[in-house]
C-alpha positions, 0 to 999 in steps of 0.5 A: 483247844477252842473246839473242846472248850465249846463242846464242854461249855467251858468257853465262857471261862476264858472269854470273860463272860463267866467271871468268878462269883463272890466267895461268900454270901450273907444269909440272915446276917450270917456270912458263909461260903458261897457254894457257887464259887466252890463249883466255879473254882473247881471247874476253872482249876480243871481248865487251867490244868488242861491249858498247862498240859497242852503247852510245851515246857518252854511256854508253861512259865508264861502262865504259871503266875496266872490266877485263873484260866481267863488270865492264862488264856489272855497272856497266850492270846496276846503273845501268839495270836495277835495278828502282827505285821511281822508275824504274818510276813514271816509265815508268808515267806516261809510258805513261799520257800517250801519245796518238795525236795526229798520229802514225801508228798504227805509231808510236803502237802502237810507243811503247806497246809499248816502255814496256810491254816496259821495265816487263816487263824491270823485273819489272812487266809489264802485263796484256793487258787493261790494255795494250789499255785503254791503247791505246784511251784514247789514240785520238781520235773518228775511231777510235770505231767500233774502240773500240766494237767492241773493248769489245763483244767477249766476249774480249780482243783481242790487241795485234797484232790491234788493231794491224792493225784500227787500220792499216786504219782509218787507211788508210780515213780517208786515202781519205775525204779528198777532194783540194781542187778544182782552180781553174777555168780558161778555155781559149781556142780558137785559130781559124785562118782563111785570109783571102779573097784577091781579085784584081781586074782591071778589064774593058777597055771600048772606048776604054779603056786598062785591061786586061780583068780577071777577078775571082777570089775565093778562100777556104779552109775555116775550122778551127773546132771543129765544122768549120762556118765562121761567117758573115762579110762580103764582104771583096773589092773591086769589079772596077769602082771597086775599093771594098771590100764589093761586086762590080760587079753591085752597084756604083752607079757602074757602074750609073750609067754603064751603066744599059743593061748587065745583068750576067751571072746568075752574077755577080748571084747572088754576094751580098756577105752570103752566105758561100761553101761551106765546102769550095769551093776556088775560085770564078771570076767573069768580067765582060765589058762590051759595047762602048759604042755611045753 
């Protein structure tokens, strides 16, 4: 506030060097309003309003009865700016008990600087070495490397330089904190496969009313992680007895009824335990039964 007043040449209104001029003047035995007083009054009221606006709501009642900005300023100076022994001792005790703890480096340094500035305003400034010593006393063991480095210097470090080093150390400590490991999770892999489809038609024999049929076995490639289909059992049905799990070349009923018939080699080579090739689109098997001459 004082810097603003000096900058706008208003300090004279609160230090008593520019009192209020007479309210009236007499010219040729004629009394009239003093223009200089009107100018002074406007400036003083603007300054008084600025003082009220800069105070907290609890302090405003102290100066509401003041007539001029000079009176308001004197009340505030006598109440808070007088360097009493009790006030100075209170500030020193507060400064002594400040520790960093869990607060940030910036908040910690600012709290120390604020108390040091208040003591300086009361005419009791701290020595630079004492101020740095107070900062180091409030640090914990995480900053021991900074404490040792500062104490090992031949010259006293400045407050701003120490502030910068503490901020860098704080950032370094934060980066060393590793994040908590994520819980392990199991990921299931969905394997889609197109089931085998078998169309069975029973072959027509002489004297039989059933229609001739061609057994068609289809499969599609299985979508696995390494594109290799796993082995699977034969899921088709026999073309003769319609039993699932074998073909006519391995059908016991067919062999019992027609022991003299030898199935074609293509059909005989189709094993129920051997899976088809992964990318074979279609395999057709045709069985033709010779006429029964018995």
